C-alpha positions in Angstrom: 2.1 -14.5 -6.1 5.4 -12.5 -4.7 6.6 -11.7 -1.8 7.7 -8.0 -1.0 8.9 -6.0 2.5 8.8 -2.3 3.4 11.6 -0.2 3.5 10.9 3.6 4.9 13.0 6.6 4.6 10.8 9.1 6.3 12.1 10.3 9.8 8.8 11.5 10.6 7.7 7.9 10.1 10.2 6.2 12.0 7.6 4.6 14.5 5.5 3.5 11.6 4.5 0.2 10.8 7.4 -0.6 8.6 10.3 -3.5 8.1 12.8 -1.5 7.4 14.1 1.7 8.1 17.6 1.6 6.6 19.6 3.2 4.1 18.3 2.1 1.3 21.7 0.1 0.6 21.5 -1.7 3.2 17.4 -2.0 3.3 17.7 -3.5 0.1 20.7 -5.8 1.0 18.4 -7.3 4.0 15.4 -8.0 2.0 17.2 -9.8 -0.5 18.7 -11.9 2.4 16.1 -12.3 4.0 14.6 -13.9 0.4 12.1 -11.3 -0.8 10.8 -11.0 -3.8 10.5 -7.1 -3.9 10.5 -3.6 -2.1 7.7 -1.5 -1.3 9.2 1.7 -0.7 8.2 4.8 1.3 10.3 7.7 0.4 10.1 11.5 1.7 9.1 12.3 -2.3 9.7 12.5 -5.4 13.0 13.7 -5.7 14.2 12.3 -2.2 16.0 9.9 -4.7 17.1 9.6 -8.1 15.5 6.9 -9.9 18.7 5.8 -11.2 19.9 5.1 -8.0 17.1 2.8 -7.5 17.6 1.1 -10.5 21.1 -0.1 -9.6 20.2 -1.0 -6.3 17.5 -3.4 -7.6 20.2 -5.1 -10.7 23.1 -5.2 -7.5 20.2 -7.2 -5.1 18.2 -8.8 -7.9 14.9 -7.0 -6.5 11.1 -5.7 -8.1 9.6 -2.2 -6.7 6.7 -3.8 -5.3 4.7 -0.1 -5.1 5.4 3.0 -3.8 4.2 5.1 -1.1 2.4 8.7 -0.9 2.0 8.7 2.6 5.1 11.2 3.2 2.5 13.7 1.7 0.7 14.0 5.0 3.2 12.8 7.3 5.6 15.3 6.3 3.8 18.0 4.4 0.4 17.6 5.8 -1.1 17.0 2.4 -4.6 15.6 1.9 -6.1 15.4 -1.1 -9.4 16.3 0.4 -8.3 19.2 2.2 -10.8 22.3 2.6 -7.8 24.3 1.0 -7.7 24.3 -2.8 -4.1 24.9 -2.7 -3.3 22.4 -0.2 -5.8 19.9 -2.4 -3.8 20.4 -5.9 -0.4 20.6 -3.4 -1.3 17.1 -2.8 -2.1 16.0 -6.0 0.7 16.8 -7.5 2.6 15.3 -5.0 0.8 12.0 -5.5 1.0 12.4 -9.1 5.2 13.3 -8.9 5.1 9.6 -7.1 3.1 7.7 -9.7 6.2 9.1 -12.5 8.7 8.1 -9.9 7.2 4.9 -9.4 6.1 4.5 -13.1 9.7 4.7 -14.3 10.3 1.6 -12.4 7.8 -0.4 -13.4 5.8 0.5 -10.1 2.2 1.5 -9.0 1.7 4.2 -6.7 -0.2 3.6 -3.3 -2.9 6.1 -1.8 -3.9 5.6 1.6 -3.2 8.4 4.5 -3.1 11.3 1.7 -7.0 10.6 0.8 -7.8 12.4 4.2 -11.5 12.8 5.7 -14.3 14.7 5.0 -15.8 16.6 8.5 -15.9 20.3 9.4 -15.5 22.7 6.7 -15.7 19.5 4.0 -18.9 17.1 3.5 -18.7 13.8 2.7 -20.2 14.3 -0.9 -17.7 17.3 -1.3 -14.9 14.9 0.1 -15.7 12.0 -2.0 -15.6 14.7 -4.8 -12.6 15.9 -4.4 -11.2 12.2 -3.8 -12.8 11.4 -7.6 -10.8 13.8 -9.8 -7.8 13.1 -7.9 -8.0 9.1 -8.5 -9.4 10.1 -12.4 -6.0 12.0 -12.7 -4.1 9.5 -11.0 -5.6 6.2 -13.0 -4.3 8.2 -16.1 -0.9 9.4 -14.7 -0.2 5.7 -13.8 -1.8 4.1 -17.2 0.8 6.4 -19.5 3.3 4.3 -17.1 1.5 0.9 -17.7 0.9 0.4 -14.1 -2.6 0.8 -12.3 -2.9 3.4 -9.3 -3.7 1.8 -5.8 -6.3 3.5 -3.3 -6.8 1.9 0.3 -9.2 2.2 2.2 -7.9 2.3 5.6 -10.1 1.4 9.2 -12.2 3.8 10.8 -9.7 5.3 13.1 -7.5 6.4 10.1 -10.2 7.8 7.3 -14.0 8.3 7.6 -14.2 7.9 3.5 -14.3 4.2 2.7 -13.4 1.1 5.6 -14.4 -1.8 3.4 -13.2 -3.4 0.4 -17.0 -3.8 -0.7 -17.8 -0.2 -0.4 -14.5 0.5 -2.5 -15.3 -1.1 -4.9 -19.1 -0.4 -5.8 -17.6 3.0 -5.6 -14.9 2.6 -8.4 -17.5 0.8 -9.7 -20.6 3.3 -9.0 -17.5 6.2 -10.3 -16.6 4.6 -13.4 -12.7 5.3 -11.8 -10.3 3.6 -14.7 -6.9 1.7 -13.8 -7.5 2.0 -10.2 -7.2 -1.1 -8.4 -7.7 -1.8 -4.4 -5.5 -2.8 -1.3 -6.4 -5.1 0.7 -4.6 -4.6 4.2 -5.5 -7.1 6.6 -4.5 -5.1 9.4 -7.1 -2.7 8.6 -9.7 -5.5 7.2 -9.3 -7.2 10.6 -11.0 -4.4 12.6 -13.5 -3.6 9.6 -14.6 -6.9 7.9 -16.4 -9.3 9.6 -15.1 -12.4 7.0 -11.8 -11.1 5.4 -11.5 -13.7 3.0 -15.1 -13.3 1.9 -14.4 -9.4 1.4 -11.4 -10.7 -0.7 -13.8 -12.9 -2.7 -16.4 -10.3 -3.2 -14.2 -8.0 -4.5 -11.9 -9.9 -6.6 -12.6 -8.2 -9.3 -10.9 -4.6 -8.0 -8.0 -6.7 -5.7 -4.6 -5.7 -6.8 -2.1 -5.5 -3.6 -2.2 -7.5 0.0 -0.5 -6.4 2.9 0.3 -9.3 4.7 -0.3 -7.9 8.6 -1.3 -9.8 11.3 -4.2 -8.5 13.7 -1.5 -6.6 15.9 0.1 -5.1 12.7 3.1 -7.1 13.7 4.4 -10.1 11.3 1.3 -12.9 10.3 1.5 -15.2 13.2 2.2 -13.0 15.8 -1.4 -12.0 16.3 -4.9 -13.7 16.1 -5.5 -13.8 12.4 -5.8 -17.6 10.5 -4.1 -16.6 7.4 -5.0 -20.3 5.8 -8.0 -19.2 4.7 -6.8 -15.7 3.6 -4.6 -17.5 0.8 -6.8 -19.9 0.2 -9.2 -16.7 -1.6 -6.5 -15.3 -2.7 -5.8 -18.4 -4.7 -9.5 -19.0 -5.5 -9.7 -15.1 -7.3 -6.2 -15.8 -9.0 -4.5 -13.3 -7.2 -0.6 -13.2 -8.3 0.4 -9.7 -7.1 2.4 -9.4 -3.8 2.0 -9.9 -0.3 3.7 -7.0 0.9 5.2 -6.6 4.9 3.9 -3.4 5.8 3.8 -4.1 9.7 5.9 -2.8 12.6 9.3 -4.0 13.2 8.9 -6.2 15.9 10.7 -8.4 17.7 12.6 -6.6 15.6 13.3 -6.2 11.4 14.8 -9.3 10.9 12.7 -11.2 13.0 9.6 -9.4 11.4 11.0 -10.2 8.0 11.8 -13.8 8.7 8.4 -14.4 10.1 6.4 -13.1 7.4 8.2 -15.2 4.5 7.4 -18.2 7.0 3.9 -17.6 7.4 3.9 -17.7 3.5 5.9 -20.5 2.8 4.5 -22.9 5.6 0.8 -22.4 3.7 2.1 -22.5 0.2 3.7 -25.7 1.3 0.7 -27.2 3.4 -1.3 -26.9 0.3 
């Protein structure tokens, strides 16, 4: 398993759960100095930064790109794949597909979280799931052209009413025959929705492709109530070899959150 840390460059998400909010050069330097293997990027959009600039930073600091987020489509542009407006749904899908291309050129998958939206009002659950399925079919195909998967993230009940638990999301992918889509197991969301995080990971092993390593309070692991040992044991049992990425609040500060994240992982690996 590899380690990653989030780097956000979206002003509208300044209070969000991201460890670093620094300019890219400084953020990459801090991630490398802390000892992470990669950064997970949260940018304003696919045209916010040149791919070549990211590649230069990667080379300079010896870091991979774990994934790129699409959430700016929602928090900055108000776009959702399940919006009742066909025009807004089209704009949302275009944003996601361009983020897939941006990430793909870096060898990194894109993540769908908040942009999945929710059902209600003029959009029934069935309609919303139909919109989501069509978008995921397009996203999976686009990501495949770059040789990477597309990452779909079940969120807690306060953020979406589409899929909140890993098992439900995994069954949905199977039932719809969706290809090249993996699930993001975010431990913060799972602490709200899952009865047993480790059991949920084992049950959905066939689809788990990315992990957000966060404690129950969305701070660094070790600053909340989660027992990480059974979680890491489950990930070992399912032969998970992807990233443990810190999408967490920078509390009490970014450097401490980053240090605690790595400590929580390395202590478990050492104990094992």
